[in-house]
C-alpha positions in Angstrom: 64.0 -29.8 31.6 63.3 -29.6 27.8 59.9 -27.5 26.7 59.0 -31.1 24.6 58.7 -32.4 28.8 56.9 -29.5 29.7 54.4 -29.9 26.8 54.1 -33.6 28.1 53.4 -32.9 31.4 50.8 -30.3 30.6 49.1 -32.8 28.6 48.8 -34.7 31.3 47.4 -32.3 33.2 44.0 -32.4 31.6 43.1 -35.4 33.4 43.1 -33.4 36.6 40.3 -31.7 38.3 37.9 -33.7 35.2 34.8 -31.7 35.8 36.6 -28.2 35.7 38.2 -29.3 32.4 34.7 -31.0 31.2 33.1 -27.9 31.6 35.7 -25.8 30.1 35.4 -27.5 27.0 32.1 -27.5 26.8 31.9 -23.5 27.3 34.5 -23.1 24.6 32.7 -25.6 22.2 29.5 -23.7 22.5 30.9 -21.0 22.2 32.9 -22.0 18.3 29.9 -24.0 17.7 27.3 -20.9 17.5 30.1 -18.3 16.0 31.1 -21.0 13.1 27.2 -21.6 11.9 27.2 -18.2 11.9 30.3 -17.7 10.0 29.5 -21.0 7.8 26.4 -19.5 6.6 27.9 -16.1 5.8 30.7 -17.8 3.5 27.7 -19.8 1.7 25.6 -16.5 1.1 28.9 -14.5 0.1 30.3 -17.0 -2.4 30.7 -16.0 -5.9 28.0 -17.3 -8.1 30.2 -17.4 -11.1 33.2 -18.1 -10.4 35.9 -17.0 -13.1 33.5 -15.3 -14.3 32.0 -12.6 -12.4 34.9 -10.4 -12.5 34.3 -10.0 -16.6 30.3 -9.2 -16.3 29.1 -5.7 -15.6 25.4 -5.2 -15.0 24.5 -2.0 -18.1 21.4 0.4 -17.1 20.5 3.4 -18.2 17.7 6.0 -17.0 14.7 5.4 -19.7 11.6 5.8 -17.6 9.0 8.5 -17.9 9.4 11.4 -15.7 7.7 11.8 -12.5 4.2 12.3 -13.0 2.5 14.5 -10.2 0.7 12.3 -7.6 2.5 8.7 -8.8 5.2 7.8 -6.4 8.1 6.2 -8.2 8.1 2.9 -6.5 9.2 1.6 -2.9 12.7 0.9 -3.5 15.6 3.5 -3.8 17.2 1.5 -6.3 15.0 1.7 -9.6 14.8 -1.5 -11.7 17.6 -1.9 -13.9 15.4 -2.8 -17.1 15.8 -1.9 -20.7 13.1 -1.8 -23.3 13.7 -4.0 -26.2 14.7 -1.5 -28.7 17.3 0.3 -26.4 19.5 -3.2 -25.8 19.6 -3.2 -29.7 20.6 0.2 -30.2 23.1 -0.2 -28.0 24.6 -3.8 -29.2 24.7 -1.7 -32.8 26.7 1.0 -31.1 28.7 -1.4 -29.2 29.7 -4.6 -31.7 32.9 -5.3 -30.7 31.7 -5.9 -27.1 29.8 -8.7 -25.7 26.2 -7.8 -24.6 23.5 -9.5 -23.4 19.8 -9.1 -22.2 18.4 -11.5 -20.8 14.9 -12.4 -18.6 14.0 -15.3 -16.3 10.7 -16.7 -16.9 8.4 -19.9 -16.5 7.7 -21.2 -20.1 5.8 -24.3 -20.8 6.8 -26.6 -23.3 5.9 -30.0 -25.0 6.4 -32.8 -27.1 5.5 -32.4 -30.6 2.8 -35.7 -30.3 1.3 -33.8 -27.4 1.5 -36.8 -25.1 4.2 -34.8 -22.7 4.4 -31.4 -21.1 6.7 -29.5 -18.5 6.7 -26.5 -17.3 10.3 -25.4 -16.6 12.3 -22.2 -15.6 13.4 -20.4 -18.5 16.3 -17.3 -19.4 15.0 -15.5 -22.9 18.1 -13.7 -24.1 19.2 -11.4 -26.5 22.9 -12.2 -27.6 25.4 -14.6 -26.5 23.7 -15.9 -23.2 24.6 -19.3 -22.4 28.9 -18.6 -23.2 28.8 -15.6 -21.6 27.4 -17.0 -18.3 29.3 -20.1 -18.6 26.0 -22.5 -19.2 28.0 -26.0 -19.2 26.6 -27.8 -22.8 26.7 -31.5 -22.4 25.8 -32.1 -26.0 25.3 -29.5 -29.1 26.0 -25.9 -28.9 24.5 -22.9 -28.6 22.1 -20.6 -30.6 24.2 -18.3 -33.4 24.2 -14.7 -33.8 22.6 -15.2 -37.4 20.0 -17.5 -35.8 19.1 -15.1 -33.1 18.9 -12.5 -36.1 16.6 -14.4 -38.3 14.5 -15.3 -35.2 15.1 -19.0 -36.1 13.1 -21.2 -33.8 16.3 -22.7 -31.5 16.8 -23.5 -28.0 19.0 -25.3 -25.5 17.1 -28.1 -23.4 18.1 -29.0 -19.7 19.0 -32.4 -19.6 16.3 -33.3 -17.2 13.4 -31.7 -19.6 14.6 -33.5 -22.4 14.6 -36.8 -20.9 10.9 -35.7 -19.6 10.1 -34.5 -23.1 12.0 -36.3 -25.5 12.7 -39.6 -23.7 16.6 -39.5 -24.1 19.1 -37.1 -22.3 20.6 -35.9 -25.4 17.6 -34.2 -27.3 19.7 -32.4 -29.9 18.5 -32.6 -33.3 14.7 -32.7 -31.7 12.1 -30.5 -31.8 9.6 -29.1 -28.7 6.6 -27.2 -28.7 6.6 -24.0 -27.3 2.8 -22.9 -27.5 1.8 -24.5 -30.8 5.2 -23.1 -31.9 8.2 -26.6 -32.7 11.7 -25.4 -31.4 14.8 -27.0 -32.8 16.5 -28.4 -29.7 20.4 -27.6 -30.7 21.9 -28.0 -27.4 21.8 -29.9 -23.8 23.0 -28.2 -20.6 23.4 -30.1 -17.8 22.3 -28.1 -14.1 23.0 -24.4 -14.3 21.9 -22.6 -10.9 24.1 -20.1 -10.0 22.8 -18.6 -6.1 22.1 -16.0 -5.8 20.3 -15.7 -9.2 22.5 -12.4 -9.9 21.9 -12.5 -13.4 18.1 -11.9 -13.1 18.2 -10.0 -9.8 16.1 -7.1 -9.1 15.8 -4.5 -5.6 13.3 -6.3 -3.2 13.2 -9.7 -5.2 13.4 -11.4 -2.1 11.7 -14.2 -2.7 13.4 -14.9 -5.9 17.0 -14.5 -5.3 17.8 -18.0 -4.3 15.7 -20.1 -6.6 15.3 -23.7 -5.8 18.6 -25.1 -6.6 17.0 -26.9 -9.5 18.2 -24.4 -11.8 17.3 -23.5 -15.6 15.2 -25.6 -18.0 15.7 -23.7 -21.1 17.4 -21.0 -22.5 16.0 -19.2 -25.8 16.6 -16.5 -28.2 14.4 -14.0 -26.9 12.9 -12.9 -30.1 12.2 -16.4 -31.7 10.2 -16.8 -28.3 8.5 -14.2 -28.5 7.0 -14.8 -32.0 5.9 -17.8 -30.4 3.7 -15.7 -28.0 5.8 -16.7 -24.6 5.1 -13.2 -22.7 7.9 -12.8 -20.1 7.1 -12.8 -16.9 9.7 -11.0 -14.9 9.6 -8.1 -13.5 8.8 -5.0 -15.9 8.7 -1.2 -15.6 6.1 0.3 -18.0 4.8 3.6 -19.6 1.5 4.4 -19.1 0.8 5.4 -23.2 -1.4 2.1 -22.6 -3.3 0.7 -19.6 -0.1 -0.5 -17.6 1.4 -1.2 -20.4 0.2 -4.9 -20.9 -2.2 -6.6 -22.7 -3.6 -9.8 -21.4 -0.2 -10.6 -20.2 1.3 -9.7 -23.6 4.3 -7.4 -23.5 4.2 -4.4 -25.0 7.5 -4.2 -26.7 7.1 -0.7 -26.9 6.1 0.8 -23.2 7.5 -2.1 -21.1 11.3 -2.3 -19.5 11.8 -6.0 -18.7 15.2 -7.1 -19.8 18.5 -6.9 -17.9 21.9 -6.1 -19.7 25.0 -7.3 -18.9 28.0 -6.6 -20.8 31.8 -8.6 -20.6 34.9 -6.3 -20.3 38.1 -6.7 -19.6 39.9 -4.5 -16.9 39.5 -0.9 -15.5 40.4 0.7 -19.2 37.9 -1.2 -21.2 35.1 -0.3 -18.3 35.8 2.9 -18.6 35.6 3.8 -22.3 32.2 1.4 -21.9 30.8 3.7 -19.2 31.5 6.7 -21.7 29.9 5.3 -25.0 26.9 4.4 -22.1 26.7 7.7 -20.6 26.9 9.5 -24.5 23.9 7.2 -25.3 22.2 8.2 -22.7 23.0 11.4 -23.4 22.1 11.4 -27.1 18.5 9.6 -26.1 17.6 12.8 -23.5 18.4 15.4 -26.9 15.8 13.4 -29.3 13.5 13.6 -26.2 13.2 9.9 -26.0 14.7 9.7 -22.5 12.5 11.9 -20.5 14.5 12.2 -17.6 18.1 13.4 -17.0 20.9 11.4 -18.6 22.0 8.6 -15.6 23.9 5.7 -16.5 25.9 2.7 -14.3 27.9 0.3 -14.7 27.9 -2.3 -11.8 30.6 -5.0 -11.0 29.0 -8.8 -10.2 30.5 -7.9 -6.5 28.9 -4.3 -6.6 25.2 -5.7 -8.2 25.1 -8.2 -4.9 26.2 -5.9 -2.0 23.9 -2.9 -4.1 21.0 -5.3 -3.6 21.8 -6.4 -0.5 21.4 -10.2 -1.2 23.5 -11.2 1.8 20.3 -10.5 4.8 21.5 -7.8 7.4 19.8 -10.5 9.9 22.7 -12.7 9.2 25.5 -10.1 9.9 23.5 -9.3 13.1 23.5 -13.0 14.4 27.2 -13.5 13.3 28.3 -10.2 16.0 26.0 -12.1 18.3 27.7 -15.0 17.6 31.2 -13.7 18.5 30.1 -11.9 21.1 29.1 -15.0 22.8 32.2 -16.5 21.9 34.2 -13.6 23.4 32.0 -14.6 26.8 32.5 -18.3 26.6 36.5 -17.5 26.2 36.6 -15.3 29.7 35.0 -17.9 31.5 37.6 -20.7 29.9 40.2 -18.0 31.1 38.7 -17.7 34.5 38.3 -21.4 34.8 41.9 -21.9 33.3 43.6 -19.5 35.9 41.4 -21.1 38.6 43.1 -24.4 37.7 46.6 -23.2 37.3 46.4 -21.3 41.0 45.5 -24.6 42.5 48.8 -26.2 41.6 50.8 -23.7 42.4 52.3 -25.7 45.0 53.4 -28.4 41.9 54.4 -25.5 39.8 56.7 -23.9 42.6 58.9 -27.2 42.9 59.4 -27.3 39.2 60.5 -23.8 39.7 63.0 -24.6 42.6 64.1 -27.5 40.8 65.3 -25.0 37.9 62.8 -25.2 35.6 62.5 -21.8 33.6 59.5 -19.3 33.2 59.3 -20.1 30.2 59.1 -24.0 31.0 56.3 -23.2 32.9 54.4 -21.0 30.2 54.9 -24.1 27.9 53.4 -26.6 30.3 50.4 -24.3 30.4 49.7 -23.3 26.9 50.0 -27.2 26.1 46.9 -28.0 28.6 44.8 -25.0 27.5 45.4 -25.7 23.4 44.8 -29.5 24.3 41.6 -28.4 26.1 40.9 -26.3 23.3 41.5 -28.7 20.4 39.0 -31.1 22.7 36.4 -27.9 22.4 37.2 -27.4 18.6 36.5 -31.3 18.1 32.9 -31.2 20.2 31.8 -27.9 18.2 31.8 -30.4 15.3 28.9 -32.2 16.2 27.3 -29.1 17.5 27.7 -27.5 14.7 26.5 -29.5 12.2 23.3 -29.8 14.5 23.1 -26.2 14.5 23.0 -25.9 10.8 20.6 -28.7 10.8 18.2 -26.2 12.7 18.9 -23.6 10.7 18.1 -26.1 7.4 14.9 -26.9 8.7 13.5 -22.9 8.0 12.3 -21.9 4.6 14.1 -18.0 4.0 14.8 -19.1 0.9 18.7 -19.9 1.4 18.7 -21.8 4.7 19.2 -25.1 2.3 23.0 -23.7 1.4 23.7 -24.1 5.3 26.6 -27.0 4.8 29.9 -27.2 6.4 31.8 -27.6 4.0 35.4 -29.8 4.6 37.7 -26.4 4.4 35.7 -25.1 7.0 36.3 -27.9 9.7 39.9 -27.0 9.4 38.6 -23.4 10.2 37.3 -24.3 13.0 39.8 -26.6 14.6 42.1 -23.5 13.9 40.0 -21.0 15.4 39.5 -23.9 18.4 43.6 -23.9 18.5 43.9 -19.8 18.6 41.3 -19.1 21.4 42.9 -21.9 23.4 46.1 -20.1 23.1 44.4 -16.4 23.9 42.5 -17.7 26.9 45.7 -20.1 28.0 48.5 -17.0 27.6 46.8 -14.7 30.9 46.6 -17.8 33.2 50.1 -18.6 32.1 51.4 -16.2 32.7 50.2 -15.4 36.3 51.3 -18.9 37.0 55.3 -18.4 36.0 55.3 -15.2 37.6 54.6 -17.0 41.0 57.2 -16.7 43.4 58.8 -20.8 43.8 60.2 -20.1 47.4 56.7 -18.7 49.0 55.1 -21.6 47.2 56.9 -24.1 48.2 57.0 -22.4 52.1 53.3 -23.0 51.7 53.1 -26.7 51.2 
């Protein structure tokens, strides 16, 4: 008998004993749905925040902190904030002019129309260096600021499309002015939505509430020096010396005493990264020898993926729940295997007759696996709405990242493939047992 005939018999076998088949399908669907819910969430959280760019971007840090004072704790985090003083950023830029570098800080900025009729507070990035081009900020109109404009502290900015519409009444506000404080800034570019999640470009240890942002993205990009001239006080993380009270005067950054910028560099390949790392450590040695850096020279260079892992961007609870979901799937598969074994053993007489009539053991295995595979596909189809429901429940929880829990089309295929694999695994043992039955004994028992 042909294997296709055996497969068709397996498909017809789905209609027998419908209650046990329904129980097997539902059990497998529940296990698949729980696993796919956590796999989907983990895939979303582990996704590359800057596809095509992350491989070249490296976070740069040297330990410029003051030496630890007696009775003063270094902080609550094992990893100190990767922050720089402005003067050190500028010195390193002069030291390595052939390498693209940008230092930045994320902060809210109040913008207003020049007539004072409209105002809006946006999330903005203040940057030293070519930040928009390095991080792939999509420009709809105009351009970014030039190196000369930044050096001359010219008040220019790149404005978000939504902010341009709100403040200027048009999505293309290039050439118009907006007020930053009381200083008019010329709009030289309009950017489309740029909202990497997680916000790896300004990620600090323990900064969990701000890791994922709100999905709306940055509303403006400004050269940091011009923004400081306009009185903008960056509200990001700070690490200040104790030479002045808290290093801050009425929420104004003390440029001499505070570290408040994160530094990124663009490097191609391991050789260039090693060369830059050596230059970075040499800079730290020089500053330590001059008495500027009080601690022993220490420099770090992290790739984007390494930096995300170092800061535990994916919550440990998500990984734990994934393992629990996979354990539940394993339990469900064992139960389904038991149900299928019981179904096949109840039909030993039928299988014995087939063997007596000339069916091979392989034919019996194909028949049983076809039935198990069809049941698993039904379980996979049922798992789709169950997974969507579970992800909807996840999105109802306000964890900063839960709104990203959506089942993307490629994961539908993963779910169906997983269901088929699960069916073949749980059906293999019952199929093997059914094929080992002695046909003569089963026929005699009829």
